[in-house]
KOLFI-590980 format. One record per atom (N, C-alpha, C, O): atom name; x, z, y; residue in one letter. Coordinates in Angstrom, 2 decimals. Example, Ala and Ser with C-alpha at 12.3 -4.5 7.8 and 13.67 -1.06 7.14 Angstrom:
2
@site=N	xx=13.19	zz=7.80	yy=-5.69	code=A .
@site=CA	xx=12.30	zz=7.80	yy=-4.50	code=A .
@site=C	xx=13.20	zz=7.80	yy=-3.30	code=A .
@site=O	xx=14.24	zz=8.46	yy=-3.32	code=A .
@site=N	xx=12.85	zz=7.08	yy=-2.25	code=S .
@site=CA	xx=13.67	zz=7.14	yy=-1.06	code=S .
@site=C	xx=12.90	zz=7.87	yy=0.03	code=S .
@site=O	xx=13.41	zz=8.04	yy=1.14	code=S .
//
This chain:
67
@site=N	xx=106.22	zz=97.29	yy=68.82	code=M .
@site=CA	xx=104.80	zz=97.35	yy=69.09	code=M .
@site=C	xx=104.03	zz=96.45	yy=68.12	code=M .
@site=O	xx=102.82	zz=96.62	yy=67.96	code=M .
@site=N	xx=104.70	zz=95.52	yy=67.49	code=D .
@site=CA	xx=104.04	zz=94.60	yy=66.60	code=D .
@site=C	xx=103.26	zz=95.30	yy=65.49	code=D .
@site=O	xx=102.17	zz=94.86	yy=65.12	code=D .
@site=N	xx=103.82	zz=96.38	yy=64.98	code=S .
@site=CA	xx=103.18	zz=97.04	yy=63.84	code=S .
@site=C	xx=102.13	zz=98.05	yy=64.26	code=S .
@site=O	xx=101.45	zz=98.62	yy=63.40	code=S .
@site=N	xx=101.97	zz=98.30	yy=65.55	code=I .
@site=CA	xx=100.98	zz=99.26	yy=66.05	code=I .
@site=C	xx=99.88	zz=98.48	yy=66.75	code=I .
@site=O	xx=100.16	zz=97.64	yy=67.60	code=I .
@site=N	xx=98.63	zz=98.77	yy=66.41	code=S .
@site=CA	xx=97.52	zz=98.07	yy=67.03	code=S .
@site=C	xx=97.31	zz=98.54	yy=68.47	code=S .
@site=O	xx=97.72	zz=99.64	yy=68.84	code=S .
@site=N	xx=96.69	zz=97.71	yy=69.25	code=L .
@site=CA	xx=96.39	zz=98.07	yy=70.63	code=L .
@site=C	xx=95.53	zz=99.32	yy=70.68	code=L .
@site=O	xx=95.74	zz=100.18	yy=71.54	code=L .
@site=N	xx=94.59	zz=99.43	yy=69.77	code=S .
@site=CA	xx=93.73	zz=100.62	yy=69.71	code=S .
@site=C	xx=94.56	zz=101.88	yy=69.46	code=S .
@site=O	xx=94.32	zz=102.92	yy=70.07	code=S .
@site=N	xx=95.53	zz=101.78	yy=68.56	code=A .
@site=CA	xx=96.38	zz=102.93	yy=68.26	code=A .
@site=C	xx=97.20	zz=103.32	yy=69.47	code=A .
@site=O	xx=97.38	zz=104.51	yy=69.75	code=A .
@site=N	xx=97.70	zz=102.33	yy=70.20	code=V .
@site=CA	xx=98.48	zz=102.62	yy=71.41	code=V .
@site=C	xx=97.59	zz=103.30	yy=72.45	code=V .
@site=O	xx=97.99	zz=104.31	yy=73.05	code=V .
@site=N	xx=96.42	zz=102.77	yy=72.67	code=M .
@site=CA	xx=95.52	zz=103.32	yy=73.69	code=M .
@site=C	xx=95.05	zz=104.74	yy=73.34	code=M .
@site=O	xx=94.77	zz=105.54	yy=74.24	code=M .
@site=N	xx=94.96	zz=105.03	yy=72.06	code=N .
@site=CA	xx=94.46	zz=106.34	yy=71.64	code=N .
@site=C	xx=95.57	zz=107.34	yy=71.31	code=N .
@site=O	xx=95.29	zz=108.46	yy=70.90	code=N .
@site=N	xx=96.81	zz=106.93	yy=71.48	code=S .
@site=CA	xx=97.93	zz=107.80	yy=71.14	code=S .
@site=C	xx=98.10	zz=108.90	yy=72.18	code=S .
@site=O	xx=97.91	zz=108.70	yy=73.37	code=S .
@site=N	xx=98.46	zz=110.07	yy=71.68	code=D .
@site=CA	xx=98.79	zz=111.19	yy=72.57	code=D .
@site=C	xx=100.28	zz=111.25	yy=72.87	code=D .
@site=O	xx=100.74	zz=112.16	yy=73.56	code=D .
@site=N	xx=101.03	zz=110.29	yy=72.35	code=D .
@site=CA	xx=102.48	zz=110.26	yy=72.52	code=D .
@site=C	xx=102.85	zz=109.31	yy=73.66	code=D .
@site=O	xx=102.68	zz=108.10	yy=73.53	code=D .
@site=N	xx=103.35	zz=109.85	yy=74.78	code=P .
@site=CA	xx=103.71	zz=108.99	yy=75.89	code=P .
@site=C	xx=104.74	zz=107.92	yy=75.52	code=P .
@site=O	xx=104.74	zz=106.84	yy=76.09	code=P .
@site=N	xx=105.62	zz=108.22	yy=74.57	code=A .
@site=CA	xx=106.64	zz=107.25	yy=74.16	code=A .
@site=C	xx=105.99	zz=106.00	yy=73.59	code=A .
@site=O	xx=106.48	zz=104.89	yy=73.82	code=A .
@site=N	xx=104.91	zz=106.16	yy=72.85	code=V .
@site=CA	xx=104.21	zz=105.01	yy=72.26	code=V .
@site=C	xx=103.64	zz=104.14	yy=73.39	code=V .
@site=O	xx=103.83	zz=102.92	yy=73.38	code=V .
@site=N	xx=102.98	zz=104.75	yy=74.32	code=G .
@site=CA	xx=102.39	zz=104.01	yy=75.43	code=G .
@site=C	xx=103.43	zz=103.36	yy=76.31	code=G .
@site=O	xx=103.27	zz=102.22	yy=76.73	code=G .
@site=N	xx=104.50	zz=104.08	yy=76.59	code=L .
@site=CA	xx=105.54	zz=103.53	yy=77.48	code=L .
@site=C	xx=106.29	zz=102.39	yy=76.81	code=L .
@site=O	xx=106.66	zz=101.43	yy=77.48	code=L .
@site=N	xx=106.53	zz=102.47	yy=75.51	code=R .
@site=CA	xx=107.15	zz=101.34	yy=74.81	code=R .
@site=C	xx=106.23	zz=100.13	yy=74.86	code=R .
@site=O	xx=106.70	zz=99.00	yy=75.01	code=R .
@site=N	xx=104.94	zz=100.36	yy=74.72	code=A .
@site=CA	xx=103.97	zz=99.27	yy=74.80	code=A .
@site=C	xx=103.98	zz=98.63	yy=76.18	code=A .
@site=O	xx=103.92	zz=97.41	yy=76.30	code=A .
@site=N	xx=104.04	zz=99.44	yy=77.22	code=V .
@site=CA	xx=104.11	zz=98.93	yy=78.59	code=V .
@site=C	xx=105.36	zz=98.07	yy=78.77	code=V .
@site=O	xx=105.29	zz=96.99	yy=79.36	code=V .
@site=N	xx=106.49	zz=98.54	yy=78.27	code=G .
@site=CA	xx=107.72	zz=97.76	yy=78.36	code=G .
@site=C	xx=107.59	zz=96.42	yy=77.66	code=G .
@site=O	xx=108.01	zz=95.39	yy=78.19	code=G .
@site=N	xx=107.00	zz=96.43	yy=76.47	code=A .
@site=CA	xx=106.80	zz=95.19	yy=75.72	code=A .
@site=C	xx=105.88	zz=94.24	yy=76.47	code=A .
@site=O	xx=106.12	zz=93.03	yy=76.50	code=A .
@site=N	xx=104.83	zz=94.77	yy=77.07	code=L .
@site=CA	xx=103.91	zz=93.93	yy=77.84	code=L .
@site=C	xx=104.59	zz=93.34	yy=79.07	code=L .
@site=O	xx=104.36	zz=92.17	yy=79.40	code=L .
@site=N	xx=105.42	zz=94.12	yy=79.75	code=H .
@site=CA	xx=106.17	zz=93.60	yy=80.90	code=H .
@site=C	xx=107.07	zz=92.45	yy=80.48	code=H .
@site=O	xx=107.13	zz=91.41	yy=81.15	code=H .
@site=N	xx=107.79	zz=92.63	yy=79.37	code=R .
@site=CA	xx=108.69	zz=91.58	yy=78.89	code=R .
@site=C	xx=107.90	zz=90.32	yy=78.53	code=R .
@site=O	xx=108.32	zz=89.21	yy=78.85	code=R .
@site=N	xx=106.77	zz=90.49	yy=77.87	code=L .
@site=CA	xx=105.93	zz=89.35	yy=77.51	code=L .
@site=C	xx=105.41	zz=88.65	yy=78.76	code=L .
@site=O	xx=105.42	zz=87.42	yy=78.83	code=L .
@site=N	xx=104.95	zz=89.41	yy=79.74	code=A .
@site=CA	xx=104.45	zz=88.82	yy=80.98	code=A .
@site=C	xx=105.54	zz=88.02	yy=81.68	code=A .
@site=O	xx=105.28	zz=86.94	yy=82.20	code=A .
@site=N	xx=106.76	zz=88.54	yy=81.70	code=E .
@site=CA	xx=107.89	zz=87.81	yy=82.33	code=E .
@site=C	xx=108.16	zz=86.50	yy=81.61	code=E .
@site=O	xx=108.42	zz=85.48	yy=82.25	code=E .
@site=N	xx=108.10	zz=86.52	yy=80.28	code=Q .
@site=CA	xx=108.34	zz=85.30	yy=79.51	code=Q .
@site=C	xx=107.25	zz=84.27	yy=79.76	code=Q .
@site=O	xx=107.55	zz=83.09	yy=79.94	code=Q .
@site=N	xx=105.99	zz=84.70	yy=79.78	code=V .
@site=CA	xx=104.87	zz=83.78	yy=80.03	code=V .
@site=C	xx=104.97	zz=83.21	yy=81.44	code=V .
@site=O	xx=104.78	zz=82.01	yy=81.64	code=V .
@site=N	xx=105.27	zz=84.06	yy=82.42	code=E .
@site=CA	xx=105.41	zz=83.61	yy=83.80	code=E .
@site=C	xx=106.52	zz=82.57	yy=83.92	code=E .
@site=O	xx=106.32	zz=81.51	yy=84.51	code=E .
@site=N	xx=107.68	zz=82.86	yy=83.36	code=A .
@site=CA	xx=108.82	zz=81.94	yy=83.46	code=A .
@site=C	xx=108.49	zz=80.59	yy=82.83	code=A .
@site=O	xx=108.81	zz=79.54	yy=83.39	code=A .
@site=N	xx=107.85	zz=80.61	yy=81.67	code=A .
@site=CA	xx=107.51	zz=79.37	yy=80.99	code=A .
@site=C	xx=106.54	zz=78.53	yy=81.82	code=A .
@site=O	xx=106.67	zz=77.31	yy=81.90	code=A .
@site=N	xx=105.57	zz=79.19	yy=82.44	code=H .
@site=CA	xx=104.56	zz=78.44	yy=83.19	code=H .
@site=C	xx=105.04	zz=78.02	yy=84.57	code=H .
@site=O	xx=104.59	zz=77.01	yy=85.11	code=H .
@site=N	xx=105.95	zz=78.78	yy=85.15	code=V .
@site=CA	xx=106.57	zz=78.34	yy=86.40	code=V .
@site=C	xx=107.38	zz=77.07	yy=86.12	code=V .
@site=O	xx=107.31	zz=76.11	yy=86.88	code=V .
@site=N	xx=108.15	zz=77.07	yy=85.03	code=A .
@site=CA	xx=108.94	zz=75.89	yy=84.66	code=A .
@site=C	xx=108.02	zz=74.70	yy=84.39	code=A .
@site=O	xx=108.32	zz=73.58	yy=84.82	code=A .
@site=N	xx=106.93	zz=74.92	yy=83.70	code=L .
@site=CA	xx=105.97	zz=73.86	yy=83.43	code=L .
@site=C	xx=105.38	zz=73.30	yy=84.72	code=L .
@site=O	xx=105.29	zz=72.09	yy=84.91	code=L .
@site=N	xx=104.99	zz=74.20	yy=85.61	code=A .
@site=CA	xx=104.42	zz=73.77	yy=86.89	code=A .
@site=C	xx=105.42	zz=72.94	yy=87.68	code=A .
@site=O	xx=105.06	zz=71.92	yy=88.26	code=A .
@site=N	xx=106.69	zz=73.36	yy=87.69	code=R .
@site=CA	xx=107.72	zz=72.60	yy=88.41	code=R .
@site=C	xx=107.90	zz=71.22	yy=87.78	code=R .
@site=O	xx=108.04	zz=70.23	yy=88.49	code=R .
@site=N	xx=107.91	zz=71.15	yy=86.45	code=R .
@site=CA	xx=108.05	zz=69.85	yy=85.78	code=R .
@site=C	xx=106.87	zz=68.93	yy=86.10	code=R .
@site=O	xx=107.02	zz=67.71	yy=86.13	code=R .
@site=N	xx=105.71	zz=69.53	yy=86.35	code=Q .
@site=CA	xx=104.52	zz=68.75	yy=86.68	code=Q .
@site=C	xx=104.39	zz=68.49	yy=88.18	code=Q .
@site=O	xx=103.39	zz=67.94	yy=88.63	code=Q .
@site=N	xx=105.40	zz=68.87	yy=88.94	code=G .
@site=CA	xx=105.44	zz=68.55	yy=90.36	code=G .
@site=C	xx=104.80	zz=69.55	yy=91.30	code=G .
@site=O	xx=104.61	zz=69.25	yy=92.48	code=G .
@site=N	xx=104.48	zz=70.72	yy=90.81	code=W .
@site=CA	xx=103.91	zz=71.73	yy=91.70	code=W .
@site=C	xx=104.95	zz=72.19	yy=92.71	code=W .
@site=O	xx=106.14	zz=72.27	yy=92.41	code=W .
@site=N	xx=104.47	zz=72.48	yy=93.91	code=S .
@site=CA	xx=105.36	zz=73.03	yy=94.94	code=S .
@site=C	xx=105.51	zz=74.53	yy=94.72	code=S .
@site=O	xx=104.72	zz=75.16	yy=94.02	code=S .
@site=N	xx=106.57	zz=75.08	yy=95.34	code=W .
@site=CA	xx=106.76	zz=76.53	yy=95.27	code=W .
@site=C	xx=105.57	zz=77.25	yy=95.90	code=W .
@site=O	xx=105.20	zz=78.34	yy=95.46	code=W .
@site=N	xx=104.99	zz=76.65	yy=96.93	code=E .
@site=CA	xx=103.82	zz=77.27	yy=97.57	code=E .
@site=C	xx=102.63	zz=77.33	yy=96.61	code=E .
@site=O	xx=101.94	zz=78.35	yy=96.54	code=E .
@site=N	xx=102.39	zz=76.25	yy=95.88	code=Q .
@site=CA	xx=101.29	zz=76.25	yy=94.91	code=Q .
@site=C	xx=101.51	zz=77.30	yy=93.81	code=Q .
@site=O	xx=100.58	zz=78.01	yy=93.43	code=Q .
@site=N	xx=102.73	zz=77.39	yy=93.34	code=I .
@site=CA	xx=103.04	zz=78.37	yy=92.29	code=I .
@site=C	xx=102.88	zz=79.79	yy=92.83	code=I .
@site=O	xx=102.29	zz=80.64	yy=92.18	code=I .
@site=N	xx=103.41	zz=80.03	yy=94.03	code=G .
@site=CA	xx=103.25	zz=81.35	yy=94.65	code=G .
@site=C	xx=101.80	zz=81.72	yy=94.83	code=G .
@site=O	xx=101.40	zz=82.85	yy=94.57	code=G .
@site=N	xx=101.00	zz=80.75	yy=95.29	code=D .
@site=CA	xx=99.56	zz=81.01	yy=95.47	code=D .
@site=C	xx=98.90	zz=81.39	yy=94.14	code=D .
@site=O	xx=98.10	zz=82.32	yy=94.08	code=D .
@site=N	xx=99.25	zz=80.65	yy=93.08	code=A .
@site=CA	xx=98.66	zz=80.92	yy=91.77	code=A .
@site=C	xx=99.06	zz=82.31	yy=91.25	code=A .
@site=O	xx=98.28	zz=82.97	yy=90.56	code=A .
@site=N	xx=100.27	zz=82.74	yy=91.58	code=L .
@site=CA	xx=100.75	zz=84.05	yy=91.14	code=L .
@site=C	xx=100.39	zz=85.18	yy=92.10	code=L .
@site=O	xx=100.55	zz=86.35	yy=91.78	code=L .
@site=N	xx=99.89	zz=84.82	yy=93.28	code=G .
@site=CA	xx=99.54	zz=85.85	yy=94.27	code=G .
@site=C	xx=100.74	zz=86.42	yy=94.99	code=G .
@site=O	xx=100.72	zz=87.56	yy=95.44	code=G .
@site=N	xx=101.81	zz=85.60	yy=95.10	code=V .
@site=CA	xx=103.02	zz=86.01	yy=95.81	code=V .
@site=C	xx=103.42	zz=84.91	yy=96.78	code=V .
@site=O	xx=102.83	zz=83.82	yy=96.78	code=V .
@site=N	xx=104.41	zz=85.18	yy=97.60	code=S .
@site=CA	xx=104.86	zz=84.17	yy=98.56	code=S .
@site=C	xx=105.68	zz=83.10	yy=97.86	code=S .
@site=O	xx=106.25	zz=83.33	yy=96.79	code=S .
@site=N	xx=105.74	zz=81.93	yy=98.47	code=R .
@site=CA	xx=106.56	zz=80.84	yy=97.92	code=R .
@site=C	xx=108.04	zz=81.25	yy=97.92	code=R .
@site=O	xx=108.81	zz=80.87	yy=97.04	code=R .
@site=N	xx=108.42	zz=82.03	yy=98.94	code=Q .
@site=CA	xx=109.80	zz=82.48	yy=99.03	code=Q .
@site=C	xx=110.18	zz=83.37	yy=97.86	code=Q .
@site=O	xx=111.26	zz=83.23	yy=97.29	code=Q .
@site=N	xx=109.29	zz=84.28	yy=97.49	code=S .
@site=CA	xx=109.62	zz=85.21	yy=96.41	code=S .
@site=C	xx=109.69	zz=84.49	yy=95.07	code=S .
@site=O	xx=110.56	zz=84.80	yy=94.25	code=S .
@site=N	xx=108.79	zz=83.56	yy=94.83	code=V .
@site=CA	xx=108.82	zz=82.85	yy=93.55	code=V .
@site=C	xx=110.04	zz=81.91	yy=93.51	code=V .
@site=O	xx=110.65	zz=81.74	yy=92.45	code=V .
@site=N	xx=110.38	zz=81.31	yy=94.63	code=H .
@site=CA	xx=111.56	zz=80.45	yy=94.68	code=H .
@site=C	xx=112.83	zz=81.27	yy=94.47	code=H .
@site=O	xx=113.74	zz=80.84	yy=93.76	code=H .
@site=N	xx=112.90	zz=82.43	yy=95.08	code=A .
@site=CA	xx=114.07	zz=83.30	yy=94.90	code=A .
@site=C	xx=114.24	zz=83.70	yy=93.43	code=A .
@site=O	xx=115.36	zz=83.81	yy=92.94	code=A .
@site=N	xx=113.14	zz=83.91	yy=92.75	code=K .
@site=CA	xx=113.18	zz=84.35	yy=91.36	code=K .
@site=C	xx=113.49	zz=83.21	yy=90.39	code=K .
@site=O	xx=114.22	zz=83.40	yy=89.42	code=K .
@site=N	xx=112.93	zz=82.02	yy=90.64	code=Y .
@site=CA	xx=113.02	zz=80.93	yy=89.68	code=Y .
@site=C	xx=113.69	zz=79.65	yy=90.20	code=Y .
@site=O	xx=113.85	zz=78.70	yy=89.43	code=Y .
@site=N	xx=114.09	zz=79.61	yy=91.45	code=G .
@site=CA	xx=114.58	zz=78.38	yy=92.05	code=G .
@site=C	xx=116.01	zz=78.03	yy=91.76	code=G .
@site=O	xx=116.58	zz=77.19	yy=92.45	code=G .
@site=N	xx=116.60	zz=78.63	yy=90.78	code=K .
@site=CA	xx=118.02	zz=78.39	yy=90.49	code=K .
@site=C	xx=118.22	zz=77.08	yy=89.75	code=K .
@site=O	xx=119.35	zz=76.72	yy=89.43	code=K .
//
């Protein structure tokens, strides 16, 4: 997706182009989330605070990142 502009993806008639872009965005979102959850934990945030910020339960965020 790096070599294709966002405009090109949005205007493409090829579902493969759009779906690859969606996959790349999901992977990027997971990386950003993981980095910031780790940062929040290092700064002393509770699982409840992190869950609230993400719009999910503390249990779900702990299950995903509490290892």
